[in-house]
N, C-alpha and C positions, 0 to 999 in steps of 0.2 A: 443687633439686638437692645434692646430698650435698658434702662438702668432699671427698670423694675425687674423685669426676667433676669439681669443680670445678679441683685440680690436674693433673687429666689434660687436660682442655682447655687448660690454660695451659699446660703442657709439649709439647703437638703446637703449640700457635700460636707460643712459642717458637723447634719443630724447624721452622716453615715459614718465619718470619721467617729464620731461620739458612739454610736452606734458597736463599730468595729473596735474600740476601744474595750469597750465593756465586751464583748465576745473575748475579746483575748482573756482579760482577767477572769474570768468565768470559766475558763479553760484550764486555765491556771490551778484556779484555787478547786477544782473539781476534780484533778490527776494529781494534787499533790499527794492525798490517800495511796492513790493506784501506786505512784513510782514508791511510795513508802513498803507496801504490800511488793511489790516487786523486788526491791531488795531483799525482804527480810524471806522470800521464794528462792533466790537468788544463792542466799544463803545457807539456807538448807541445804540446795542444789550441791553447792558445794562441798555439806559439811557429806553429804552420801556420796560422793564422787571420792574425797578423802578416805570411809571408811570402806567404799568397793573396791580402793586400791589395795589397803592394807586386807581385805580380806581373799584379795587374788594373789596377796605375795603369800600372806600365809598358807593359803591351799597350795599354791605354789610350792612351799616348805616342807607342807604336808605329804606329798605325791613322792618323796623317794623315802621308799621302805626304812632307810637306813635314821631319818628326822623322825618318821612317824612313831618308828621302836623307843627312840630315846625320850621322845615325848609321853608317850607310852607310860613307859619304867619309872618319869619323873612325875607326871601326873597321880598317880595309880599306885605305885611304891611295886612295879611288875620287876619281877625277878625272875632271869631263867634256868631253865636246871641246872646244876653245876654250879652255878655263881652263889658267892655269898654277901648277906646283908651287915656291912660295917655300920654299927649306930655310933654314934661321940657324946656324949655328954657334953650340955649348953656349954659351959665353963670350961674347956677344954683348950 
């Protein structure tokens, strides 16, 4: 192989290395906003999963008739026949 063809091959290799470096940097720059958006959605999904778990626990709790009755009484001030309500003053 002649000296001239060796220089040409080295030149082509250098150009390819710079081009590959350019592509890598370009890819990283373009992916940065996508990674941030991914994190936002990931956090949102975690929040929804936590909320879903809490709602399932509440549903399981309220599936028991006694717990449902207790919650209804407290929330809507309901009384069963024969029960009496005692109202205490705030300063008691």
